[in-house]
C-alpha positions, 0 to 999 in steps of 0.5 A: 538490458543495462537499464533493467533491474528486474525482468519477469518473463512468462512466469508460472507458479503452482503448489500441490495441496494434498487432497486427503489428509490424516486427521490425527496421529491415531488415524495415521497408525490405524490406517497405515496400510490403507494410506500406503495402498491409496494413491495420494491425490493433490489439488493444484493451486495456480499462484501465478500464471504467465506473469511478465513485466520489467522494472527499470533501474531507479524505478519505484514499482508498485504491486497491488492485489487482494489477499490471495491474488498472488502478489506475496508469492511473486515477491518471494519469487523475486527474492529467490525464496520460490522458483518458478515452475515455468518462465524466468526471473532475471535480477541485475544487482544486489537485492535485499527483501523486507518481507518478514521483518525480524525473521532470524531474531532470537527471543532469548537474546538481548536486543544488542545481541540480536543486532550483532547476530542479524548484522552478521547474517546480512553480511556485516563484520563486527567492526561495521556493526560497531560503527553503525550500532548507535544509528540503528538504536537511535532510529529504532528509539530503543536505547533503554531496551537494548540489554533486555531480552527480545521476548520482553519486547512488544511486536512493534518494538521488534519491528522497529529494531528489525527495520532499523537494522535491515535498512543498513544493508547495501542494496541495489534493489529493495523488496518491501512488503507492507512495512508501512502497515506496522509500528506506531505513527512516529515509526511509520513517518520514519518509514515514509521519510526513508522511502522518500530518500530512496526515491530521491537517490534513485534506488530500485524499490518493489513495493507491495501494499494495500495502501493506495495513498502510498502507491500514488505518492511513491510509485512511478509505475505499478501492476495489479494482480487478480486471480494469479494474473496481471490484469492491469499495469500503468501509472499509479493513479490508474492502478489505484482506481482499478484496485478500488473497483475490484470490490464493485462485484460484491454489490453495486449502486446503480447510478449510470453516467452518460456512457451507460457505465456505472459511476458509483459502486460499493456494498452500500454498508455506508452511503453518501446521501448529500454533497454541497460545495461552496467556493469563495476567493479564499476557501473551498468547503465540501459538506457531506452527509452519509448514513450507515446501513449496517454496523461497520468498523473502521470507516475511512471517508475521503474525497479527491478533486479532479479537473476537466481533463480528469487529472486528480489534483488533490485529495485526502481521507479521514485516516490521514487526518487521524480522525478514527471512527471505530464503529458505526451502527446501522442507522447512524448518520455522519456529517463531514466538512472538508475545507481547504485553501482555494488554490485552483485556477479558473475552471470546472472541477469534479469531486469524487467521494469514497468511504472504505474499510481498513482493508480497502473494501468499498462501501461507496465510491461515487465518481464525479459526485459534484461539479463546481466552478472556480472564477477568480479575480486574479487569473494566471495560466498556471495549474494552481493559483494561490493567494500571493502577497506583493510588496513593491517599492520603486526607488529612484 
């Protein structure tokens, strides 16, 4: 157990939900005796069922699942907010939750006063807060606003201040729930930089997110929760792919591969209609065509390239490239061209395509939509083969 940060063993969590409710104060008083006579009836909500896993010290551990699957309940149980009905949770080290940033802030106090108030709640004394105050303000980029009342802050400003304060806490384990989903682009970049620092410093982090790119980039291992149970565990690429496939039951495209298993799925709200790949010594170009079959919001188009062994080598999407598509009306056609340097070594490669909405609902996910071959004049045995210039001088 010396190398284990968190151990969750056979955990169950249920909530009782009243089945009969009084609709108003009037109903409470006019039916007071009938309510007293009747035995209250409850529905039982099973939030978690037989959840078991371990997180090693220094591990960046991802938890994914659809809304209502139980992942936020699990995070609150790890934080000690909820207790299990059955099973046990063991935490080795000081734990700090980044679950609801800004809880405990007072809207009638200034930003400066809230820093000192919440710093004290975290466990810092006044001298410690004095020493770190300017770093907190600089990170949040709120120098001009610290003497204004918090009620005059935007929600983004409040989150920046709360996050900047929370990361000062000295913790062995951090619980992070969708922090990267808030704030503007610059603030999110600071969050990413902070998490990279945590990873380099081998801090234990439990990370709940709908952002599969973040899960892939940061996590060492992950689990997926569906209907209160762990349905998959393993490396982040595996979990990210399984998460996308959760949406396949809503609708399927019936393209079958050699094994008879669908290699394409999605609701079909937006669908790829054509793909072409051009390969030169210097560049690889992927031309795509798609069509919206119904009116949709916030489309996110992406692709990835994997080698013949199935290892994903690279990929990106329109959200990362900050190419925002607010609305596509039914019948709208979309042309996309992706281009990147040909750093691939000789071999066959596959292109996977996806178009999803901001919440991860899959409209079209097309595995191995296209195969292409790379043949280079300069061959090396290494995984990538970029163009490399050589200047050589031989002197006597």
